[in-house]
N, C-alpha and C positions, 0 to 999 in steps of 0.2 A: 346152649355153646359150644360151636371151636371152635381151637380154637388151632393156629400154622405158627412156628415159629423156627428160624434158624438162631442154635445157641451156637456159642464159642468158650470151656473153656479151659481157663488157664492156671497154670502153677504146675505141683509135683506130680499131671494123670498120665501117665502114662508111663507100662511098665509100672504097673500098678495096678494091675486086673477094672481098671476103671471104667471100659470099656460092655465091662462084663456085667459091673454091677448095676449100669444105664439102664442096659439090657433089663438083668431081671427087674431092677424099680418100673419099666416104665413094661412091661407083662402089669407086672400084677395092677396097674391103676390104668389101665389097657388104653398106654398111648404108642400110639404109629408113627413108626420110621425110621433112623437112619442116626450111626452114631458111628466115627472110624477117625483114624488120628491125624492131626496134619503135620506138614514136614516142618512146623517153627515150632514142634512141641503141644499145643494147644490139643482139645478134641472138638471136633464138630460134631453136633447133632439138626440133625436136621425132622422136626417131631411136631401130630399137627393127640388133638385131641381135648377131651369137654373142658371148658373151663376153669370150671374145677378142682379136675383131677391136676389138670396141667399146671396151680401153685404149688399143688400136693410132687409133683416134677418135678419145680424147680428146685424147690428144699429141699429137693432128693440131691440135686445135682451140688448145691453147697458145699454135703455132706461128707459124699465118697467113701470109697469105701477105707478102708483102718490104716492102709501106707498113704496113701496117695496126699498129699496137702492143697488144699484148694485157694487160691488166690483171688481169682473175678466168675464170675460168671454175666458173658455178656448176649441176650437177645433180642433179636432183630424180629420183628416181624414178618413170616410170609404173604404176601399180599399174596399172591398165585400158590389158590388146597392144590397140594399133590395128591396123590392117589400112591399110599402105601401102602395099598391091599392087604389091608388091615394089618400086619407087619413086626416089629422091630428087632428090625435085622442091625451084625454089624460087619462094617465094610471096610475097606482096606483102605491104606493111609492115600492122604490127599495131597 
C-alpha cells in the first residue's frame, strides 16, 4: 500500500543541510516527492512511498543531520495522490 503525506519539520532544520539529508534518505528508501524550506524556519516535505518504507522515512526525519535539532515532525495525509514522477527533489523556499 502507498502512503502520501505533507510533513512539516520544525527546529534547527535550515542552514544545516537538512534538505540534502532528506533527499538522500528518500532516494535510498524509494520515496518520491519534494522538500523545501518554509519562510517560518520549518522544512516542508510532500512525499509518497510504500507504507513500510514510509515509517523508516519518518524515523529518519526525526534524526536529521548532525548539526540539526528536530523539535517536531507533523504529518498530514495527502488525500489526492500526487505524481512526483518517481523522483525526490529539493525545491526553492516557500
